[in-house]
C-alpha positions in Angstrom: 0.4 0.0 0.3 0.9 3.1 -0.4 -0.5 6.3 2.3 -0.4 9.4 0.7 -0.5 12.0 3.4 -1.2 15.8 3.0 -3.4 18.5 3.6 -6.2 20.2 2.6 -4.7 23.6 0.9 -1.8 25.2 1.7 -2.2 28.8 1.8 -2.5 29.8 5.4 -1.0 32.7 6.7 -0.7 30.8 10.4 1.6 28.4 8.9 4.1 30.7 8.8 6.9 30.3 11.4 5.1 26.3 11.7 5.8 24.8 8.3 6.6 28.3 6.5 10.2 29.6 7.2 9.2 33.5 8.2 11.7 34.3 5.5 9.7 32.2 2.5 7.5 34.4 0.8 3.5 33.3 0.5 4.3 33.4 -3.6 6.8 30.6 -2.6 4.8 28.0 -0.5 3.8 25.6 -2.8 7.3 24.7 -3.6 8.1 24.8 0.2 4.7 22.6 0.7 5.9 19.8 -2.2 9.6 19.8 -0.5 7.8 18.6 2.1 4.8 16.7 1.4 4.1 14.7 -2.0 0.3 15.3 -2.1 -2.6 17.7 -1.2 -6.2 18.6 -1.6 -6.8 21.6 -3.8 -9.7 22.5 -2.1 -9.7 26.3 -3.5 -11.6 24.7 -6.6 -14.7 24.3 -4.9 -15.1 28.0 -4.3 -13.9 28.9 -7.5 -12.8 26.4 -10.4 -9.2 27.9 -11.9 -8.6 28.5 -15.2 -6.6 25.8 -17.1 -3.7 28.0 -17.0 -4.0 27.5 -13.3 -3.5 24.1 -13.0 -0.6 24.5 -15.6 1.0 26.5 -13.4 0.5 24.6 -10.2 1.9 21.6 -12.5 4.9 23.1 -13.1 5.4 24.5 -9.5 5.6 20.8 -8.3 7.4 17.6 -8.5 7.0 14.9 -10.7 5.4 12.5 -8.7 3.6 14.7 -6.8 -0.3 14.2 -6.4 -3.0 17.0 -6.7 -6.5 15.8 -5.5 -9.2 18.0 -7.0 -12.1 19.2 -4.6 -14.9 19.3 -7.1 -16.4 23.2 -7.2 -19.2 24.3 -5.4 -21.3 25.0 -8.6 -21.9 20.8 -8.9 -22.2 20.1 -5.8 -23.7 22.8 -3.8 -25.9 24.8 -6.7 -26.8 22.4 -8.8 -26.7 19.6 -6.3 -25.7 17.2 -9.2 -28.5 18.0 -11.2 -27.8 18.2 -14.9 -23.8 17.4 -14.3 -22.8 16.8 -18.0 -21.6 20.7 -18.6 -19.9 21.4 -15.0 -18.3 18.0 -15.2 -16.8 18.3 -18.0 -15.8 22.3 -17.9 -13.9 20.8 -14.7 -12.4 18.1 -15.6 -11.1 20.2 -18.9 -9.3 22.7 -16.3 -8.2 19.8 -13.9 -6.4 18.3 -17.1 -3.5 20.9 -17.1 -2.1 19.0 -14.0 -1.3 16.2 -16.4 -0.2 13.8 -14.4 0.1 15.3 -11.3 -3.8 15.0 -11.4 -5.3 12.8 -8.0 -8.6 11.8 -7.3 -11.7 14.1 -7.3 -13.2 15.1 -4.5 -17.3 15.1 -4.5 -18.2 16.6 -1.1 -22.0 17.2 -0.6 -23.6 19.2 1.0 -25.0 18.5 4.2 -28.8 19.5 3.4 -28.5 17.1 0.8 -30.7 13.9 1.1 -29.9 10.8 -1.0 -30.6 10.8 -4.4 -29.1 7.6 -5.5 -30.2 8.4 -10.0 -28.6 11.9 -9.2 -25.2 10.7 -7.6 -25.2 7.3 -10.7 -25.9 9.7 -13.5 -23.1 12.3 -12.0 -20.2 9.7 -11.9 -21.5 8.8 -15.2 -20.2 11.8 -16.6 -16.6 11.7 -15.6 -14.0 10.3 -18.2 -12.8 6.6 -17.9 -10.8 6.0 -15.4 -11.0 9.0 -13.3 -10.3 8.8 -9.6 -13.8 10.1 -7.5 -14.3 10.2 -4.0 -17.6 11.1 -2.6 -18.1 12.4 0.4 -21.9 12.7 1.7 -22.7 14.5 4.7 -26.4 13.2 5.3 -27.1 10.1 7.2 -29.6 9.0 4.9 -27.0 8.2 2.2 -25.9 5.3 4.2 -28.0 3.0 2.3 -27.7 -0.7 0.4 -28.3 1.2 -3.1 -25.7 4.1 -2.4 -22.9 1.7 -1.9 -23.7 -0.2 -4.9 -23.7 2.4 -7.4 -20.4 3.8 -5.6 -18.9 -0.2 -6.4 -20.0 -0.1 -10.0 -19.1 3.5 -10.7 -15.2 2.4 -9.2 -15.8 5.5 -7.2 -14.6 5.3 -3.4 -17.2 6.4 -0.5 -14.8 9.3 1.7 -14.6 8.0 4.7 -14.2 11.4 7.3 -13.6 11.9 10.6 -15.0 14.8 12.9 -13.8 15.2 16.5 -11.8 12.3 16.4 -14.8 9.7 14.9 -15.8 8.5 11.9 -19.0 10.2 10.6 -19.4 7.6 7.8 -19.7 4.4 7.2 -16.5 2.4 6.7 -17.3 1.0 3.4 -14.7 0.0 0.9 -16.3 0.6 -2.7 -13.1 0.4 -4.6 -9.8 -0.6 -4.6 -8.3 2.7 -3.3 -9.1 4.8 -0.5 -9.9 8.4 0.4 -10.0 9.7 4.2 -10.7 12.9 5.6 -10.1 14.4 8.9 -11.9 17.9 9.9 -11.5 18.2 13.4 -9.6 16.4 16.3 -10.6 16.7 20.2 -7.0 17.0 21.4 -5.4 20.0 22.5 -4.7 22.5 21.2 -7.7 22.5 19.3 -8.5 21.0 16.4 -5.2 18.7 17.0 -5.9 15.1 16.9 -4.6 12.4 19.7 -1.9 10.0 18.9 -3.9 7.0 20.0 -6.8 8.6 17.7 -4.2 8.8 14.5 -2.9 4.7 15.7 -6.6 3.5 15.2 -7.1 5.3 11.8 -3.5 3.3 10.5 -5.1 0.1 11.4 -8.3 1.0 10.2 -6.6 1.4 7.2 -4.0 -1.2 7.2 -6.9 -3.5 7.7 -9.3 -2.6 5.1 -6.7 -2.4 2.1 -4.1 -4.6 1.1 -0.2 -3.6 -0.2 -0.8 -2.9 -3.7 -3.6 -0.4 -3.3 -3.6 3.3 -2.9 -4.9 5.6 0.0 -5.4 9.5 -0.3 -5.6 11.2 3.4 -6.0 14.5 3.9 -5.9 17.3 7.4 -8.6 19.3 6.9 -8.5 20.8 10.7 -5.6 23.8 9.5 -6.5 26.4 12.7 -2.8 26.6 13.7 -1.0 24.7 11.8 -2.9 21.8 13.4 -2.9 19.4 10.5 0.9 19.7 8.8 1.4 18.8 12.8 -1.2 15.7 12.6 -0.5 14.5 9.1 3.7 14.0 11.0 2.7 11.9 13.5 -0.1 10.1 11.8 2.4 9.2 9.0 5.0 8.0 11.8 2.7 6.0 13.0 1.7 4.4 9.5 5.8 3.9 9.2 5.9 2.3 12.6 2.9 -0.3 11.6 5.1 -1.2 8.4 3.3 0.7 5.6 4.9 2.8 2.5 4.0 6.6 3.1 4.6 9.4 1.0 6.9 11.7 2.6 6.0 14.2 5.3 8.4 17.2 7.1 10.9 15.4 9.1 10.7 18.7 11.8 8.7 21.6 12.0 9.8 25.1 13.5 10.7 25.7 17.2 8.2 28.0 17.5 5.4 25.3 17.1 6.9 22.5 18.5 6.8 24.6 22.2 3.3 25.3 21.3 2.7 21.5 20.6 5.0 20.9 24.2 2.3 23.1 26.4 -0.4 21.1 24.9 0.7 17.8 24.9 -1.8 15.5 22.5 -3.1 13.0 24.9 
């Protein structure tokens, strides 16, 4: 198994002096991020779809082998609510193709008010080019049905496993031969950190679900205060100890952040 470990986005001002040295300008933060991580979830595509030229520029700024997961535009998921998906899916994928071989999975995060709509989901998934890795993150409990699971399996789409407050808020269904996990908020201090035992539990869940020849993408979305970066480091080390093949994570973080973490140890 290759366990891809990264964060949801990279442009956070409070990551200065955590991941980014004070003397590195903001315009070089992606390069700095890619020196420490091998994957990122591009979440600003959700708010406004970047141009193909934007995606091409990002491709040129990251090294070979770097993987960019793309969060689908809210126009498709939140405004259209999966209806009439052909045009928005085609536009998004045409733009994202600018990433070339750096393009990883596409995440469809559904609005929490969207109730189960199996036919809409199936029609939307059918619009993506063959071979596209798609992860789906429903956020209404009505989606947890056998019919939805069958649609994901038949389309080769992954159910995104989501964690909020150190517990799964989705079923732990394996619907395809690769995985996608998002960490939204832990329960350790300082907020919104994850505790070591919580992350070790997630390593065990992943290791017992997928075998050695499968990929699992994991992204920390708890960005305030650099928590996502710190947790990604701890998670990656725990997975390495468990014998998993893990993509690169920072070898060390700034002194300022280490002092902060020491003042608020994780349970």
